[in-house]
TORKOL-4160 file (C-alpha; in steps of 0.2 Angstrom, whole numbers, padded with zeros to 4 digits, m for minus):
258
<pt num="1" X="0554" Y="0342" Z="0378"/>
<pt num="2" X="0565" Y="0339" Z="0363"/>
<pt num="3" X="0555" Y="0332" Z="0348"/>
<pt num="4" X="0564" Y="0339" Z="0333"/>
<pt num="5" X="0583" Y="0337" Z="0329"/>
<pt num="6" X="0583" Y="0342" Z="0311"/>
<pt num="7" X="0576" Y="0356" Z="0300"/>
<pt num="8" X="0577" Y="0358" Z="0281"/>
<pt num="9" X="0575" Y="0375" Z="0273"/>
<pt num="10" X="0578" Y="0381" Z="0255"/>
<pt num="11" X="0584" Y="0399" Z="0251"/>
<pt num="12" X="0571" Y="0410" Z="0242"/>
<pt num="13" X="0575" Y="0413" Z="0224"/>
<pt num="14" X="0574" Y="0429" Z="0215"/>
<pt num="15" X="0559" Y="0423" Z="0205"/>
<pt num="16" X="0549" Y="0422" Z="0222"/>
<pt num="17" X="0542" Y="0439" Z="0218"/>
<pt num="18" X="0532" Y="0430" Z="0204"/>
<pt num="19" X="0526" Y="0417" Z="0216"/>
<pt num="20" X="0508" Y="0411" Z="0217"/>
<pt num="21" X="0497" Y="0422" Z="0227"/>
<pt num="22" X="0478" Y="0424" Z="0231"/>
<pt num="23" X="0481" Y="0443" Z="0233"/>
<pt num="24" X="0474" Y="0442" Z="0251"/>
<pt num="25" X="0489" Y="0451" Z="0257"/>
<pt num="26" X="0493" Y="0463" Z="0243"/>
<pt num="27" X="0510" Y="0469" Z="0236"/>
<pt num="28" X="0525" Y="0460" Z="0228"/>
<pt num="29" X="0538" Y="0453" Z="0239"/>
<pt num="30" X="0554" Y="0463" Z="0241"/>
<pt num="31" X="0567" Y="0450" Z="0237"/>
<pt num="32" X="0582" Y="0458" Z="0248"/>
<pt num="33" X="0570" Y="0460" Z="0263"/>
<pt num="34" X="0564" Y="0442" Z="0260"/>
<pt num="35" X="0582" Y="0436" Z="0261"/>
<pt num="36" X="0585" Y="0445" Z="0278"/>
<pt num="37" X="0569" Y="0438" Z="0285"/>
<pt num="38" X="0574" Y="0421" Z="0279"/>
<pt num="39" X="0591" Y="0423" Z="0289"/>
<pt num="40" X="0581" Y="0428" Z="0304"/>
<pt num="41" X="0570" Y="0413" Z="0302"/>
<pt num="42" X="0585" Y="0401" Z="0302"/>
<pt num="43" X="0593" Y="0410" Z="0317"/>
<pt num="44" X="0577" Y="0408" Z="0327"/>
<pt num="45" X="0576" Y="0389" Z="0322"/>
<pt num="46" X="0595" Y="0387" Z="0327"/>
<pt num="47" X="0590" Y="0394" Z="0344"/>
<pt num="48" X="0578" Y="0379" Z="0346"/>
<pt num="49" X="0592" Y="0366" Z="0347"/>
<pt num="50" X="0590" Y="0359" Z="0329"/>
<pt num="51" X="0603" Y="0356" Z="0315"/>
<pt num="52" X="0598" Y="0365" Z="0299"/>
<pt num="53" X="0601" Y="0359" Z="0282"/>
<pt num="54" X="0600" Y="0374" Z="0270"/>
<pt num="55" X="0596" Y="0370" Z="0252"/>
<pt num="56" X="0601" Y="0382" Z="0238"/>
<pt num="57" X="0589" Y="0393" Z="0229"/>
<pt num="58" X="0581" Y="0386" Z="0214"/>
<pt num="59" X="0575" Y="0399" Z="0201"/>
<pt num="60" X="0565" Y="0386" Z="0191"/>
<pt num="61" X="0552" Y="0386" Z="0205"/>
<pt num="62" X="0547" Y="0403" Z="0212"/>
<pt num="63" X="0538" Y="0395" Z="0227"/>
<pt num="64" X="0552" Y="0383" Z="0231"/>
<pt num="65" X="0557" Y="0392" Z="0248"/>
<pt num="66" X="0540" Y="0384" Z="0254"/>
<pt num="67" X="0549" Y="0368" Z="0257"/>
<pt num="68" X="0535" Y="0361" Z="0268"/>
<pt num="69" X="0524" Y="0357" Z="0253"/>
<pt num="70" X="0534" Y="0344" Z="0243"/>
<pt num="71" X="0537" Y="0332" Z="0257"/>
<pt num="72" X="0530" Y="0326" Z="0274"/>
<pt num="73" X="0541" Y="0319" Z="0287"/>
<pt num="74" X="0534" Y="0308" Z="0301"/>
<pt num="75" X="0543" Y="0299" Z="0315"/>
<pt num="76" X="0544" Y="0283" Z="0305"/>
<pt num="77" X="0545" Y="0288" Z="0287"/>
<pt num="78" X="0546" Y="0302" Z="0274"/>
<pt num="79" X="0533" Y="0305" Z="0261"/>
<pt num="80" X="0537" Y="0314" Z="0245"/>
<pt num="81" X="0520" Y="0323" Z="0241"/>
<pt num="82" X="0513" Y="0327" Z="0224"/>
<pt num="83" X="0509" Y="0345" Z="0224"/>
<pt num="84" X="0493" Y="0350" Z="0217"/>
<pt num="85" X="0499" Y="0367" Z="0210"/>
<pt num="86" X="0506" Y="0363" Z="0193"/>
<pt num="87" X="0520" Y="0376" Z="0194"/>
<pt num="88" X="0526" Y="0368" Z="0210"/>
<pt num="89" X="0524" Y="0350" Z="0205"/>
<pt num="90" X="0542" Y="0348" Z="0200"/>
<pt num="91" X="0548" Y="0353" Z="0217"/>
<pt num="92" X="0545" Y="0335" Z="0223"/>
<pt num="93" X="0560" Y="0329" Z="0213"/>
<pt num="94" X="0572" Y="0343" Z="0220"/>
<pt num="95" X="0568" Y="0338" Z="0239"/>
<pt num="96" X="0572" Y="0319" Z="0237"/>
<pt num="97" X="0591" Y="0320" Z="0239"/>
<pt num="98" X="0589" Y="0330" Z="0255"/>
<pt num="99" X="0577" Y="0318" Z="0262"/>
<pt num="100" X="0589" Y="0304" Z="0258"/>
<pt num="101" X="0602" Y="0311" Z="0269"/>
<pt num="102" X="0590" Y="0306" Z="0284"/>
<pt num="103" X="0580" Y="0291" Z="0278"/>
<pt num="104" X="0584" Y="0275" Z="0269"/>
<pt num="105" X="0575" Y="0272" Z="0253"/>
<pt num="106" X="0564" Y="0259" Z="0260"/>
<pt num="107" X="0557" Y="0272" Z="0272"/>
<pt num="108" X="0553" Y="0285" Z="0259"/>
<pt num="109" X="0536" Y="0284" Z="0252"/>
<pt num="110" X="0527" Y="0293" Z="0237"/>
<pt num="111" X="0510" Y="0300" Z="0233"/>
<pt num="112" X="0507" Y="0296" Z="0215"/>
<pt num="113" X="0495" Y="0304" Z="0202"/>
<pt num="114" X="0481" Y="0306" Z="0201"/>
<pt num="115" X="0483" Y="0309" Z="0220"/>
<pt num="116" X="0489" Y="0326" Z="0225"/>
<pt num="117" X="0495" Y="0331" Z="0242"/>
<pt num="118" X="0504" Y="0347" Z="0249"/>
<pt num="119" X="0512" Y="0347" Z="0266"/>
<pt num="120" X="0504" Y="0363" Z="0271"/>
<pt num="121" X="0487" Y="0353" Z="0271"/>
<pt num="122" X="0494" Y="0341" Z="0284"/>
<pt num="123" X="0495" Y="0344" Z="0303"/>
<pt num="124" X="0503" Y="0331" Z="0314"/>
<pt num="125" X="0496" Y="0328" Z="0331"/>
<pt num="126" X="0506" Y="0314" Z="0339"/>
<pt num="127" X="0503" Y="0299" Z="0328"/>
<pt num="128" X="0487" Y="0306" Z="0321"/>
<pt num="129" X="0487" Y="0317" Z="0305"/>
<pt num="130" X="0473" Y="0329" Z="0300"/>
<pt num="131" X="0473" Y="0332" Z="0282"/>
<pt num="132" X="0464" Y="0346" Z="0273"/>
<pt num="133" X="0455" Y="0342" Z="0257"/>
<pt num="134" X="0458" Y="0358" Z="0247"/>
<pt num="135" X="0462" Y="0364" Z="0230"/>
<pt num="136" X="0479" Y="0357" Z="0231"/>
<pt num="137" X="0476" Y="0341" Z="0241"/>
<pt num="138" X="0463" Y="0329" Z="0234"/>
<pt num="139" X="0453" Y="0314" Z="0239"/>
<pt num="140" X="0465" Y="0301" Z="0231"/>
<pt num="141" X="0480" Y="0310" Z="0239"/>
<pt num="142" X="0472" Y="0308" Z="0256"/>
<pt num="143" X="0468" Y="0290" Z="0253"/>
<pt num="144" X="0486" Y="0286" Z="0248"/>
<pt num="145" X="0492" Y="0295" Z="0263"/>
<pt num="146" X="0480" Y="0286" Z="0275"/>
<pt num="147" X="0487" Y="0270" Z="0268"/>
<pt num="148" X="0505" Y="0274" Z="0270"/>
<pt num="149" X="0503" Y="0280" Z="0288"/>
<pt num="150" X="0493" Y="0264" Z="0292"/>
<pt num="151" X="0509" Y="0254" Z="0287"/>
<pt num="152" X="0518" Y="0263" Z="0301"/>
<pt num="153" X="0505" Y="0262" Z="0314"/>
<pt num="154" X="0498" Y="0280" Z="0312"/>
<pt num="155" X="0481" Y="0287" Z="0308"/>
<pt num="156" X="0474" Y="0300" Z="0297"/>
<pt num="157" X="0457" Y="0310" Z="0295"/>
<pt num="158" X="0451" Y="0322" Z="0282"/>
<pt num="159" X="0446" Y="0340" Z="0286"/>
<pt num="160" X="0436" Y="0348" Z="0271"/>
<pt num="161" X="0442" Y="0366" Z="0268"/>
<pt num="162" X="0429" Y="0379" Z="0264"/>
<pt num="163" X="0439" Y="0396" Z="0264"/>
<pt num="164" X="0458" Y="0394" Z="0266"/>
<pt num="165" X="0472" Y="0389" Z="0255"/>
<pt num="166" X="0480" Y="0376" Z="0266"/>
<pt num="167" X="0474" Y="0367" Z="0282"/>
<pt num="168" X="0488" Y="0375" Z="0292"/>
<pt num="169" X="0483" Y="0393" Z="0286"/>
<pt num="170" X="0470" Y="0393" Z="0300"/>
<pt num="171" X="0474" Y="0379" Z="0313"/>
<pt num="172" X="0491" Y="0374" Z="0320"/>
<pt num="173" X="0495" Y="0361" Z="0334"/>
<pt num="174" X="0507" Y="0367" Z="0348"/>
<pt num="175" X="0509" Y="0350" Z="0356"/>
<pt num="176" X="0503" Y="0348" Z="0374"/>
<pt num="177" X="0485" Y="0347" Z="0368"/>
<pt num="178" X="0486" Y="0365" Z="0363"/>
<pt num="179" X="0479" Y="0371" Z="0346"/>
<pt num="180" X="0478" Y="0388" Z="0338"/>
<pt num="181" X="0462" Y="0390" Z="0328"/>
<pt num="182" X="0454" Y="0403" Z="0317"/>
<pt num="183" X="0440" Y="0406" Z="0305"/>
<pt num="184" X="0432" Y="0391" Z="0299"/>
<pt num="185" X="0441" Y="0380" Z="0311"/>
<pt num="186" X="0434" Y="0387" Z="0327"/>
<pt num="187" X="0419" Y="0376" Z="0327"/>
<pt num="188" X="0425" Y="0361" Z="0317"/>
<pt num="189" X="0421" Y="0345" Z="0327"/>
<pt num="190" X="0437" Y="0337" Z="0322"/>
<pt num="191" X="0446" Y="0348" Z="0335"/>
<pt num="192" X="0434" Y="0348" Z="0350"/>
<pt num="193" X="0445" Y="0337" Z="0361"/>
<pt num="194" X="0460" Y="0350" Z="0360"/>
<pt num="195" X="0463" Y="0365" Z="0371"/>
<pt num="196" X="0458" Y="0377" Z="0357"/>
<pt num="197" X="0465" Y="0395" Z="0357"/>
<pt num="198" X="0454" Y="0406" Z="0346"/>
<pt num="199" X="0463" Y="0418" Z="0336"/>
<pt num="200" X="0454" Y="0434" Z="0331"/>
<pt num="201" X="0450" Y="0437" Z="0313"/>
<pt num="202" X="0461" Y="0453" Z="0312"/>
<pt num="203" X="0476" Y="0442" Z="0317"/>
<pt num="204" X="0471" Y="0427" Z="0307"/>
<pt num="205" X="0488" Y="0426" Z="0298"/>
<pt num="206" X="0496" Y="0422" Z="0315"/>
<pt num="207" X="0487" Y="0406" Z="0317"/>
<pt num="208" X="0502" Y="0399" Z="0308"/>
<pt num="209" X="0514" Y="0398" Z="0322"/>
<pt num="210" X="0526" Y="0384" Z="0324"/>
<pt num="211" X="0532" Y="0374" Z="0340"/>
<pt num="212" X="0550" Y="0369" Z="0340"/>
<pt num="213" X="0556" Y="0360" Z="0356"/>
<pt num="214" X="0545" Y="0369" Z="0368"/>
<pt num="215" X="0548" Y="0386" Z="0360"/>
<pt num="216" X="0534" Y="0393" Z="0349"/>
<pt num="217" X="0540" Y="0405" Z="0334"/>
<pt num="218" X="0526" Y="0418" Z="0331"/>
<pt num="219" X="0525" Y="0430" Z="0316"/>
<pt num="220" X="0530" Y="0448" Z="0320"/>
<pt num="221" X="0516" Y="0461" Z="0322"/>
<pt num="222" X="0502" Y="0450" Z="0331"/>
<pt num="223" X="0502" Y="0455" Z="0349"/>
<pt num="224" X="0486" Y="0446" Z="0353"/>
<pt num="225" X="0492" Y="0429" Z="0347"/>
<pt num="226" X="0509" Y="0432" Z="0355"/>
<pt num="227" X="0501" Y="0435" Z="0372"/>
<pt num="228" X="0490" Y="0420" Z="0370"/>
<pt num="229" X="0505" Y="0409" Z="0366"/>
<pt num="230" X="0515" Y="0416" Z="0381"/>
<pt num="231" X="0500" Y="0413" Z="0392"/>
<pt num="232" X="0500" Y="0395" Z="0388"/>
<pt num="233" X="0518" Y="0395" Z="0396"/>
<pt num="234" X="0528" Y="0393" Z="0380"/>
<pt num="235" X="0545" Y="0402" Z="0377"/>
<pt num="236" X="0542" Y="0413" Z="0361"/>
<pt num="237" X="0553" Y="0420" Z="0347"/>
<pt num="238" X="0546" Y="0432" Z="0335"/>
<pt num="239" X="0551" Y="0433" Z="0316"/>
<pt num="240" X="0545" Y="0445" Z="0303"/>
<pt num="241" X="0538" Y="0435" Z="0288"/>
<pt num="242" X="0529" Y="0450" Z="0280"/>
<pt num="243" X="0537" Y="0446" Z="0262"/>
<pt num="244" X="0531" Y="0428" Z="0263"/>
<pt num="245" X="0514" Y="0433" Z="0268"/>
<pt num="246" X="0512" Y="0442" Z="0251"/>
<pt num="247" X="0513" Y="0424" Z="0244"/>
<pt num="248" X="0501" Y="0417" Z="0257"/>
<pt num="249" X="0516" Y="0409" Z="0265"/>
<pt num="250" X="0519" Y="0408" Z="0284"/>
<pt num="251" X="0531" Y="0401" Z="0297"/>
<pt num="252" X="0527" Y="0382" Z="0294"/>
<pt num="253" X="0528" Y="0383" Z="0276"/>
<pt num="254" X="0547" Y="0388" Z="0276"/>
<pt num="255" X="0554" Y="0372" Z="0284"/>
<pt num="256" X="0553" Y="0354" Z="0287"/>
<pt num="257" X="0555" Y="0350" Z="0305"/>
<pt num="258" X="0558" Y="0332" Z="0311"/>
């Protein structure tokens, strides 16, 4: 099944080595290796039958390669978010021109202060969107998102986060009713109707896989998760994201897919 035709990515800037990190995965990113990993990521996406828009690096924003956070793209509209991390908030202005290549102005919506929202907290399951209430996404941001989605016949529900940075740090939808869940999301009632594949804590990082047109891209180094995804019947591609992991970033963070 082909669902996505387009992908937007942004090249990592040299300042990424000073990006925001919880320290959960220690060490500073190696910039040259991060560039190589980004090349491999783009190559994997291209094998999934999408065209790829590559935005230039932006040294003003160390975390700007995580292009998923300043925008959310749905089947009917694009939403420019209002990132909750102060050092990242300006990224929303830098993504608009790329979004305008695909959406007319009347189909571009905006989350406005005091609402905050980051794309990493939003998981699309068909026309329903789960939104994590986190340190980066607040109640007002979720209220605005719910209102915007309703205009286009889509729905939204809040998932309070207790441990992780973003919702998709620990739960990801692979289409076909399949969902990878880890940690605090294993027993959340929100996801009981899905076929939940529980990821062991030692491979928690790999809960962040991405489905792109019947292929699932899996981070390198997580054999249990790779086998679990293959057992679901998906084609898989493996990409090393070890340098982005040091900034709490994963596969979904590095692209907008629509």
